Each structure stands twice: as C-alpha cells, then as structure tokens.
C-alpha positions in Angstrom: -6.6 58.7 8.2 -4.7 56.3 5.8 -3.8 53.9 8.5 -7.4 53.6 9.8 -8.9 52.3 6.6 -8.9 48.6 5.7 -7.0 48.2 2.5 -6.6 44.7 0.9 -4.4 44.5 -2.2 -6.3 42.0 -4.4 -3.2 41.6 -6.5 -1.2 40.1 -3.6 -0.3 36.5 -4.1 0.3 34.0 -1.3 1.6 31.3 -3.6 5.1 30.3 -3.0 8.0 31.4 -5.3 10.8 28.8 -5.7 14.0 30.1 -7.4 17.8 29.5 -7.6 19.8 32.6 -6.9 23.3 32.9 -8.3 26.0 32.6 -5.7 23.8 30.7 -3.3 24.0 27.0 -2.7 20.3 26.6 -1.6 17.0 27.2 -3.3 15.0 30.2 -2.1 11.4 29.6 -1.0 9.2 32.6 -0.4 6.7 35.2 -1.8 7.2 38.7 -3.1 6.9 40.2 0.4 8.4 37.3 2.3 11.4 36.5 0.2 12.9 33.2 1.2 10.5 33.1 4.1 7.5 31.1 2.9 7.5 28.8 5.9 7.6 31.8 8.2 4.7 33.3 6.2 2.6 30.2 6.9 3.5 30.5 10.6 2.5 34.1 10.6 -0.9 33.2 8.9 -1.4 30.5 11.6 -0.9 32.9 14.5 -3.0 35.7 12.9 -6.0 33.8 11.4 -8.2 32.3 14.1 -10.1 30.1 11.5 -6.9 28.8 9.9 -5.4 28.1 13.3 -8.4 26.2 14.6 -8.4 23.8 11.5 -4.6 23.3 11.6 -4.7 22.5 15.4 -7.6 20.0 15.1 -6.3 18.3 12.0 -2.7 17.8 13.4 -4.2 16.3 16.5 -6.2 13.9 14.4 -3.1 13.0 12.4 -1.0 12.3 15.5 -3.8 10.3 17.1 -3.6 9.0 20.7 -0.5 6.7 20.2 1.4 4.4 17.9 1.1 0.6 18.3 2.6 -2.4 16.8 0.1 -4.5 14.7 -0.3 -8.1 15.7 2.4 -7.8 18.2 2.1 -11.4 19.5 3.1 -12.7 16.1 6.3 -10.6 15.7 9.9 -11.4 16.3 10.7 -10.9 20.0 14.0 -9.3 19.5 12.6 -6.9 16.9 9.8 -6.0 19.3 12.1 -5.2 22.1 14.2 -3.0 19.9 11.2 -1.1 18.4 9.5 -0.6 21.8 12.8 0.8 23.2 13.0 3.1 20.2 9.4 4.1 20.6 9.9 5.0 24.3 13.2 7.0 23.5 13.4 8.4 20.1 16.0 10.7 21.5 17.4 11.6 24.8 14.4 13.9 25.6 11.4 12.7 23.8 9.4 9.5 22.9 8.5 8.6 19.3 4.8 9.7 20.1 6.1 13.2 21.1 8.2 13.5 17.9 5.3 12.3 15.8 3.0 15.1 17.3 5.5 17.7 16.2 6.0 16.3 12.7 2.2 15.9 12.3 1.7 19.6 13.2 4.5 20.6 10.6 3.0 18.2 8.0 -0.4 19.8 8.2 1.0 23.5 8.5 3.8 23.3 6.0 2.9 20.5 3.8 6.0 18.4 4.8 8.2 17.6 7.8 11.9 17.0 8.5 13.8 14.7 10.9 17.3 14.9 12.1 18.7 11.4 11.9 21.6 10.7 14.2 23.7 7.5 13.3 25.6 5.6 15.8 29.4 6.1 16.0 30.0 2.8 14.1 27.3 3.8 11.6 25.5 0.4 12.0 22.1 1.8 13.3 20.2 4.9 13.8 20.6 6.0 17.5 18.3 9.0 17.7 15.9 11.2 15.7 14.8 14.8 16.3 12.1 17.0 14.8 13.4 20.0 12.9 11.0 22.9 12.4 10.4 23.5 8.7 11.1 27.1 8.9 14.7 26.5 9.7 15.4 24.4 6.5 16.1 25.2 2.9 16.9 22.7 0.2 20.3 22.5 -1.4 20.6 22.8 -5.2 20.3 19.3 -6.7 23.2 17.6 -8.3 23.6 16.8 -12.0 21.3 13.8 -11.7 18.6 15.9 -10.0 19.1 14.5 -6.5 19.2 16.5 -3.4 22.3 15.7 -1.5 21.9 18.1 1.4 20.0 20.9 3.2 20.8 24.3 4.7 19.8 25.1 8.3 19.6 28.5 9.9 18.1 29.8 13.1 16.5 32.8 11.5 16.5 33.0 7.6 15.3 36.7 7.8 18.9 37.5 9.2 21.4 35.2 7.8 24.3 37.5 8.6 24.0 36.7 12.2 22.5 33.3 11.7 24.7 31.9 8.9 23.2 28.8 7.3 25.1 25.6 7.6 24.9 22.4 5.4 23.7 19.1 6.7 23.8 16.0 4.5 20.6 14.4 3.3 19.5 11.1 4.8 21.1 8.2 2.8 21.3 4.6 4.1 24.1 3.9 1.6 26.2 6.9 2.4 26.7 7.1 6.2 29.8 9.4 6.1 27.9 12.1 8.0 26.6 11.1 11.5 24.2 13.9 11.3 21.6 13.8 8.3 18.2 15.4 7.5 15.3 13.4 6.2 12.9 15.9 4.5 9.7 14.5 3.0 6.0 15.3 2.3 3.1 14.4 0.0 3.2 15.2 -3.8 3.0 19.0 -4.6 2.3 19.8 -8.3 4.9 21.8 -10.0 7.2 21.6 -7.0 10.4 19.7 -7.4 12.2 21.0 -4.3 9.7 21.7 -1.6 6.3 20.5 -0.5 3.4 22.9 -0.1 0.4 22.6 2.3 -2.9 21.2 1.0 -4.8 24.4 1.9 -2.6 26.7 -0.1 -5.5 27.9 -2.3 -7.1 29.4 0.9 -4.2 31.4 2.1 -5.5 34.6 0.6 -8.7 34.3 2.7 -6.6 33.6 5.8 -4.7 36.8 5.0 -8.0 38.7 4.7 -9.0 37.3 8.1 -5.8 38.6 9.5 -6.3 42.1 8.1 -9.9 42.2 9.2 -9.0 41.5 12.8 -6.2 44.1 12.7 -8.7 46.6 11.3 -11.1 46.1 14.2 -8.3 46.2 16.7 -6.9 49.6 15.3 -10.4 51.0 15.3 -10.9 50.2 19.0 -7.4 51.4 20.0 -7.9 54.7 18.0 -11.5 55.2 19.1 -12.6 55.5 15.4 -15.7 53.2 15.5 -18.1 55.9 16.4 -17.5 59.4 15.0 -19.3 62.8 15.5 -19.1 66.4 14.3 -19.5 69.1 16.9 -20.5 72.5 15.4 -20.3 75.6 17.6 -22.1 78.7 16.2 -21.0 81.2 18.9 -18.0 82.7 17.1 -14.5 81.6 16.3 -12.4 81.3 19.4 -8.7 81.7 19.5 -6.3 78.9 18.8 -5.6 78.2 22.4 -9.3 78.2 23.2 -10.0 75.7 20.3 -7.4 73.4 21.6 -8.7 73.5 25.1 -12.3 72.6 23.9 -10.9 69.7 21.7 -8.9 68.4 24.7 -11.9 68.4 27.0 -14.2 66.6 24.5 -11.5 64.1 23.6 -11.0 63.2 27.2 -14.7 62.6 27.6 -15.6 60.7 24.4 -12.6 59.0 22.9 -10.9 55.8 23.9 -11.6 52.0 23.8 -14.4 52.3 26.4 -16.0 55.3 24.7 -15.1 54.8 21.1 -15.6 57.8 19.1 -13.5 60.4 17.4 -14.8 63.9 17.4 -14.5 66.8 14.8 -14.8 70.3 15.9 -16.1 73.3 13.9 -16.5 77.0 14.7 -18.5 79.7 13.0 -20.1 83.1 13.4 -23.7 81.9 12.8 -26.4 83.7 14.8 -27.6 80.6 16.7 -25.5 79.7 19.7 -26.7 76.1 20.0 -24.0 73.4 19.1 -24.9 70.9 16.5 -23.9 67.4 17.1 -23.9 65.2 13.9 -23.1 61.5 13.9 -20.9 60.2 11.1 -21.4 56.6 10.0 -20.6 54.4 7.0 -23.7 52.9 5.4 -24.2 49.2 6.4 -20.6 48.7 7.4 -21.7 46.1 10.0 -23.5 44.0 7.4 -20.5 44.3 5.0 -18.1 42.9 7.7 -20.6 40.1 8.7 -20.9 39.0 5.0 -17.1 39.2 4.6 -16.6 37.1 7.7 -18.9 34.4 6.5 -17.3 34.3 3.1 -13.7 34.0 4.4 -14.6 31.3 6.9 -16.4 29.3 4.3 -13.4 29.5 1.9 -10.9 28.7 4.5 -12.9 25.6 5.4 -13.2 24.6 1.8 -9.4 25.0 1.2 -8.8 22.6 4.1 -11.5 20.1 2.9 -13.6 20.4 6.0 -17.2 19.3 5.5 -18.3 20.2 9.1 -17.1 23.3 11.0 -17.9 21.6 14.2 -15.2 19.1 13.8 -12.7 22.0 14.0 -14.4 23.6 17.0 -16.0 26.2 14.8 -19.7 26.8 15.7 -22.2 28.2 13.1 -25.9 28.2 12.7 -25.9 25.8 9.9 -23.6 23.3 11.5 -24.5 19.8 12.5 -25.6 20.8 16.1 -26.1 17.9 18.4 -26.7 15.3 15.6 -24.1 12.8 16.8 -24.6 10.4 13.8 -24.0 13.1 11.2 -21.0 14.5 13.1 -19.5 11.0 13.4 -20.0 10.5 9.6 -18.3 13.8 8.9 -15.5 13.0 11.3 -15.0 9.5 9.7 -15.0 11.1 6.2 -12.4 13.7 7.2 -10.2 11.2 8.9 -10.2 8.7 5.9 -9.8 11.3 3.1 -7.6 13.9 4.7 -5.9 12.6 7.8 -5.2 9.0 7.0 -3.0 9.8 3.9 -0.8 11.9 6.2 -0.6 9.1 8.7 0.3 6.5 6.0 3.2 8.7 4.8 4.4 9.2 8.4 4.4 5.4 8.9 6.1 4.8 5.6 8.8 7.3 6.6 9.3 5.8 10.1 9.5 2.3 8.7 12.6 3.4 6.6 14.2 4.1 9.9 13.0 0.8 11.5 14.3 -1.1 8.5 17.9 0.3 9.1 17.7 -0.9 12.8 16.4 -4.4 11.9 13.1 -3.8 13.8 10.8 -3.2 10.8 7.2 -4.3 11.4 3.7 -2.8 10.7 2.6 -0.1 13.0 -0.6 1.9 13.1 -2.1 5.0 14.8 -4.7 4.7 17.6 -7.3 7.1 16.2 -8.9 9.9 18.0 -12.7 9.7 18.3 -14.5 12.6 16.7 -17.1 12.8 19.4 -16.0 13.6 23.0 -17.5 11.2 25.6 -18.1 11.9 29.2 -15.6 9.1 30.0 -11.9 9.0 29.8 -9.9 6.1 28.4 -9.0 5.0 31.8 -12.8 4.9 32.7 -13.5 2.8 29.6 -10.6 0.4 30.5 -12.3 -0.1 33.8 -15.6 -1.4 32.4 -14.5 -3.0 29.1 -13.1 -6.5 28.8 -9.8 -7.1 27.2 -11.4 -8.5 24.0 -13.7 -5.6 23.8 -10.8 -3.2 23.9 -9.0 -5.2 21.3 -12.1 -5.1 19.1 -12.2 -1.4 19.5 -8.6 -1.3 18.3 -9.3 -3.5 15.3 -7.4 -6.5 16.7 -8.8 -10.1 17.0 -10.0 -11.3 20.4 -7.7 -13.5 22.6 -10.3 -15.9 24.0 -10.6 -18.2 21.0 -9.7 -21.8 20.7 -6.0 -22.8 20.3 -6.7 -24.6 17.1 -8.4 -21.5 15.6 -5.4 -19.4 16.7 -2.9 -21.8 15.1 -4.9 -21.9 11.9 -4.9 -18.1 11.6 -1.3 -17.8 12.5 -0.4 -20.2 9.8 -2.5 -18.2 7.3 -1.0 -15.0 8.5 2.5 -16.3 8.1 1.8 -17.6 4.6 0.4 -14.2 3.6 3.5 -12.4 5.2 5.7 -14.7 3.3 3.9 -14.2 0.1 4.2 -10.3 0.6 7.8 -10.6 1.5 8.5 -12.7 -1.5 6.5 -10.7 -3.9 6.1 -7.2 -2.6 8.4 -4.6 -3.9 9.6 -1.0 -3.0 10.4 0.7 -6.2 13.9 1.9 -6.5 14.5 5.7 -6.6 15.7 5.6 -10.2 12.3 4.5 -11.4 10.0 7.4 -11.9 6.2 7.1 -11.4 4.6 8.5 -14.6 1.0 7.3 -14.2 -1.4 5.9 -11.6 -4.9 4.9 -12.3 -7.7 2.6 -11.4 -7.3 -0.8 -13.3 -10.3 -0.5 -15.7 -10.8 -2.5 -18.9 -7.7 -4.7 -18.4 -8.2 -8.4 -18.7 -6.6 -10.8 -16.3 -4.5 -12.4 -19.0 -3.3 -9.2 -20.6 0.4 -8.5 -20.0 0.4 -4.7 -19.7 4.0 -4.3 -19.1 5.2 -6.5 -21.9 2.9 -4.8 -24.4 3.9 -1.4 -23.1 7.6 -2.1 -23.6 7.0 -3.6 -27.0 5.3 -0.3 -28.0 8.3 1.6 -26.8 10.8 -0.5 -28.8 10.9 1.6 -31.9 11.2 4.9 -30.0 13.9 3.4 -27.7 15.9 2.2 -30.7 15.9 5.6 -32.3 16.5 7.5 -29.1 19.6 5.8 -27.7 22.8 6.7 -29.2 24.9 4.2 -27.1 23.5 1.2 -25.4 23.5 1.7 -21.7 24.8 -0.9 -19.4 21.5 -1.5 -17.5 21.6 -4.0 -14.8 18.4 -4.9 -13.0 18.5 -4.5 -9.2 15.7 -7.0 -8.7 17.7 -10.1 -8.3 15.0 -12.3 -6.8 12.9 -12.2 -10.0 14.0 -14.5 -12.8 11.5 -13.8 -15.5 11.2 -11.7 -18.6 8.9 -9.0 -17.2 12.0 -6.9 -16.1 14.8 -8.8 -17.5 17.3 -6.8 -19.6 17.7 -8.2 -23.2 19.3 -7.1 -26.4 16.2 -5.0 -27.3 16.5 -3.0 -24.2 12.7 -3.3 -23.6 12.9 -2.8 -19.8 12.1 0.9 -20.1 8.8 0.6 -18.4 7.6 -1.4 -15.2 4.0 -2.0 -14.5 3.0 -2.8 -10.9 -0.2 -3.0 -8.9 -1.0 -1.7 -5.5 -3.7 -2.7 -3.1 -5.9 0.4 -2.4 -9.0 1.3 -0.2 -12.2 2.7 -1.6 -12.7 5.3 1.3 -16.1 6.3 -0.1 -17.5 2.9 1.0 -18.9 2.3 4.5 -17.0 -0.1 6.8 -20.2 -1.9 7.9 -18.6 -4.2 10.4 -16.1 -1.6 11.7 -13.3 -4.2 11.3 -11.0 -5.3 8.5 -9.8 -8.8 7.5 -6.2 -9.8 8.3 -5.5 -10.1 4.6 -6.6 -6.5 3.8 -4.9 -5.1 6.8 -1.6 -6.8 5.9 -1.8 -5.8 2.3 -2.6 -2.2 3.0 -0.1 -1.9 5.9 2.7 -3.5 3.8 2.4 -0.6 1.2 4.0 -2.7 -1.5 3.6 -2.9 -5.2 3.2 -6.2 -7.0 3.6 -7.8 -10.4 0.3 -8.8 -12.1 1.7 -12.4 -12.7 2.4 -12.8 -9.0 -1.1 -11.7 -8.1 -2.7 -14.0 -10.5 -0.3 -16.9 -9.4 -1.5 -16.3 -5.8 -4.8 -17.9 -6.7 -3.0 -21.3 -6.0 -2.0 -20.3 -2.6 -3.9 -20.1 0.7 -3.2 -16.4 1.2 -6.8 -15.5 2.0 -8.6 -18.9 2.4 -12.4 -19.4 2.8 -13.5 -16.2 0.9 -13.9 -17.8 -2.5 -17.2 -19.0 -4.1 -19.1 -21.2 -1.7 -16.2 -20.8 0.9 -13.5 -22.2 -1.4 -10.0 -21.6 -0.1 -8.6 -20.4 -3.3 -10.0 -17.7 -5.6 -8.9 -14.9 -8.0 -7.3 -12.2 -5.9 -6.9 -10.0 -9.0 -10.7 -9.9 -9.5 -12.1 -10.3 -6.0 -9.4 -8.8 -3.7 -10.3 -9.6 -0.1 -13.6 -11.3 -0.9 -17.2 -10.4 -0.3 -17.9 -7.0 1.3 -14.2 -6.0 0.7 -13.7 -2.3 0.3 -10.4 -2.6 -1.7 -9.3 -2.6 -5.4 -6.2 -2.6 -7.5 -4.3 0.5 -8.8 -2.1 0.2 -11.7 1.2 2.1 -11.6 3.5 2.6 -14.5 7.1 3.5 -13.9 9.8 4.4 -16.3 13.7 4.2 -16.0 16.0 7.0 -16.7 17.6 6.8 -20.2 21.3 7.6 -20.4 22.7 8.8 -23.7 19.3 9.4 -25.2 18.8 11.8 -28.1 15.2 12.4 -27.7 12.6 11.8 -24.8 10.1 9.0 -25.2 6.4 10.1 -25.7 5.1 8.3 -22.7 1.5 9.5 -22.9 1.2 8.3 -26.5 2.6 4.8 -25.8 0.6 4.4 -22.5 -2.6 5.5 -24.2 -2.1 3.0 -27.0 -1.2 0.2 -24.7 -4.4 0.9 -22.5 -6.5 0.9 -25.7 -5.0 -2.5 -26.7 -5.7 -3.8 -23.2 -9.4 -2.8 -23.5 -9.6 -4.5 -26.9 -8.1 -7.8 -25.8 -9.8 -10.7 -27.4 -10.1 -13.1 -24.4 -13.4 -13.2 -22.4 -14.0 -9.9 -20.8 -14.3 -10.3 -17.0 -11.7 -7.6 -16.4 -13.8 -4.8 -15.2 -14.1 -6.6 -11.8 -10.5 -5.6 -11.2 -11.3 -2.0 -10.7 -14.3 -2.6 -8.4 -14.2 -3.2 -4.7 -16.4 -6.3 -4.0 -18.7 -4.3 -1.8 -19.7 -2.4 -5.1 -20.2 -5.7 -7.0 -23.5 -7.5 -7.5 -24.5 -9.1 -4.3 -21.7 -7.3 -2.5 -19.2 -9.9 -4.0 -21.0 -12.9 -2.8 -21.6 -15.6 -5.4 -25.4 -15.6 -5.1 
C-alpha cells in the first residue's frame, strides 16, 4: 500500500546548489537529489508539469517572435546589410538565425540562460558560424584568480560522465582567438549566483513538482484500480486456502482494472447469516481536496512566472478573461513588455557582439507576436494592406512622403547616430556595476561622478599600499571626469542610460526615431554629454513651442515620451588594496549632497517620463 499513497516531502528543496568539488575543474550545479544535474531537473519538471510546460512554451514563442528585422534598413551601409542578411539566412550550415534564436529563446526561459557555440574562421578574422548548445550539456569552469571564467565543460550526459567524459571548450573572447571553437554563455542577472543563471520562475518549482506528483498519483491509482475500493464479507464459513484464492481471482477479474477501477478485500467468517456484505471504502472529501490543491498549485505556478492572465498561456479557467479581447490584449501587452522584452533585449545585445566582430553591427528588432489570434494569416493581411500600412504596423515610417521631408529626417537621423557613436559607451568588463536607480533629486548642474570620487579620496588613500598603474581605456574622452590624476580619484564612474517606463501606455502605438535609436543603441552616457546635447539638433522640434533645441536631460524625447534616465554607478577593481571601500556609505553621502544642491531645483523632472509630467510634457 505504501506506493499507492501520495507522499510529498515538504522539506524537499528545488533551489539549485552550486559548489566547487576538489579534483574537478568545473563547478557543480544541482540539488540534493539531482547532484550536478539542475538543468536536467528543470527539463524533467517541464516534461511532467502540464501547467509549467504550457507557460514555458507560450513565453518562449513570444520571446522568439515571428522574425528578426534590421531597423531602418534603407539608411544602413549596403555592404554591412548584405553581410548581415547573409548571416541571418545562414547562421550555420543547417539553420537560419531565426531558427537558432527560437532555440536559445526556449533555453533562456526554461533555464534562465543560453549558450552559443561560436566558430571562428580559419584566419580568425570573423565568426563564420554559431550553433545553439543545450544548457543541460554545459558546466562552468572554475574561474581564474581574477574571477573570470575562461572555459566551459561539455558532456553529452552529465549523469554518466564515465561514458560521456566532459571536455573543455574555451570561453568566447574577441581578444583571444586561439581556439576556433568557443562558447558564449549568458543570461539575465541571478541573485547570489556568480557562475550560473537561474530561471525567473525558480520560486514556483516546488509547486511544479507537486503538479508532477499529483498526476503520477492519479495515474498509479488508475493502473492499480485503487480509486474505488470495497470489502466483501462472506458469512457462510471459512473455506480452504485454495477456495479463498479462487473466489478472489473471480472477483478481481470482474471488478478490478482501469475500466472497472476498484480493489476488493475479502473476509470469511462462521456467522449464521449466509448473505455477503459489500461495504464501500472511501476517503472523506478526497475529490474536493485534490480540486483545491489543483487550483492552488496552478495559481502559484502562474504567479512564479508573472502571468497575469492564464488565457495567454492557453490555460482556461472560470475566472479568466473569457472573450474580452481588450482585456486580453492589455494583459498580453503587459506580459510582453515586462517579461518578454527584457529577454529579447538581452538576446539582441548578445547577437550584436557577434555582429560587431564581423563589421555588420546595426540595430535589429523582433517582429512581435500578436496576443490575439485572428482569423487571417500574415499572407492574407499582406494582400489587403498597403505597404505603408504594413510598415506602420511594424513601427516603421511610411515610404510615400515628400523627398524633402525624407532628406530632413535622414539628416536628423544621421546626426543623432553620430552623437550616439561619439558619446555612447559600452562599459568595459573591468568596471563593476554597483548601483542602478532612477535619477531622483539630482540637479542638472550637479557633477555626481566628481563628488562621488571626492568622497572616496580619503578611503582610497588609506586603502592603497602601492599606487596602481591605472590607464584609462577611454581614449576618445579628454576631460577630467574619468582622467587619472595623482589623487587616483577615478575609482567610480557614473553613467546614465535611456530607459522605458513600461507601465505607461503607448497611446499612438508608435515611437519617435530619437527614442527608438536611444533605446536600441543600449549605450550609457556621461551627464555632461547629455546636457551638452542641448545645443545640437538631436531631436529637433520637440522643445517648448516647437523649438529645435531643448534640455534632453530633463525632457527626454519630448511631450508624451515614455522614457526617463537611469543612473548607473560603476567601480573599478583596486589592486594592492589593504581594505575594501565602503561603497554604500560613500554613494549614500553623495546622493544626499546631490539632493541638497543649492542651485534652483528643477531636477525631479529627470526621473519622470514626460507623459507623467504636467500637461504630458507640453509647455502649456
């Protein structure tokens, strides 16, 4: 009877265990019961929890979208476009880039990260192919003395490493192309995880495991015929052993099995009555208990995945959105913006690292899936929609505009691209992000970076035993914001990133070229450069009374804009330091100073998207 009872160990943990094992060059990644097999554990949950699988399938499809397209293709370099389109059509000898992206999108949602096998050309001048590698085949190598991972270990089956011996593959490195075969492993930030990336739904894995156990319990009941049970009592004497077995075989053949689920229990006695008594055995309210458990586990799995409407995942319930298309569209847009688009942005950022190596880097974007299924296919819509209507649906400008207007927009577009190219930065790997927050209470004229480093001077002077030979890698900047001086006050860098307020509604359904380029570039900027951009025509016509120039730091993309500035604080590594620097104390002190700056306070506008301002950012 032991194997017929649902038993869930409430002490079982599904959180991953990451540990270094003596004698092994890789870091183990697993649980107590799935040692070094955490990716396989997630795959097992996917195959055995119907709710979990439905959400992962639907979300990965939304992440992958319909296709990848080049933004503003007509304005790009022709040679770069040809290279990129060729690569998108043949990411490797067997697949297009879209097919590879669908695989990494699935891994990204299921595992929390994804891996690409990058193949360099024979002369190491460019990347010739990329392949998707399933996450369950990879383990991370021990980091070196500087904390950097230099390689990964791959095995066809980590549960049997004797027959599938792991082999090392170098980590992707554009500066070290010694190995023609490299692995690029990446994912979104996972708290307290230095080596691996975990899925965003990790907190719901216990409920997915319960879902699996409940289904196994019901299946075992049907197979064993335990769901309906009876006691047959015969009061006509106690027969011999052979006679009792014969009666039991006859009743079992008639009442047991998946079609006639019911296990029988026979009793014999010498009572005077000769009429058999048949007594049903049933557990009180067992059906209600399972229904309550089912509702509870489904809701918790949905919550862990941040799903606001079960209907989006193909899960029907009585309290769902039903046929209310507007509400379902709203839920779909919310899920797309808050859950799926961060995945898409990271995939694009990763792909552009590869594009940059091949001299074909340009903004790309996903063609999003529509949350509501229409009765018409994409081909049907193409047949009845004009070219401009299709471009508008994709968020692109129409083609049938005057040549003068096209030329003006192109000039403005090029000027903004030049400004982004000249001032936008990708932070070097040796700079660590220590804080990111909405710019609030910081005046336009306050030099946060200078004040931050001034506050760190004393601690730096006492912490460094030998002056490090620090050379800035930012050659194009020639001002004292990052410059190395005798006081070594370049410990901190402060940069600002253009971010989207996803909780605001895109009323027009479109986005200005300025905002699309700024978000798509995914660069960080100095405050001084943003303020100095006021004198340029980087987004002309959106100032007060239609002025060409205005304060980008305060008003971003202009009236109705849904964007704002985020402040990011980075710190460099300190070599030969006796003691660590108390970052929190210094940052908190500098932030307090920025809020007490004596100049006229108009700074809170920096943290607010114009759509949230008075009159939606219009002057009157």
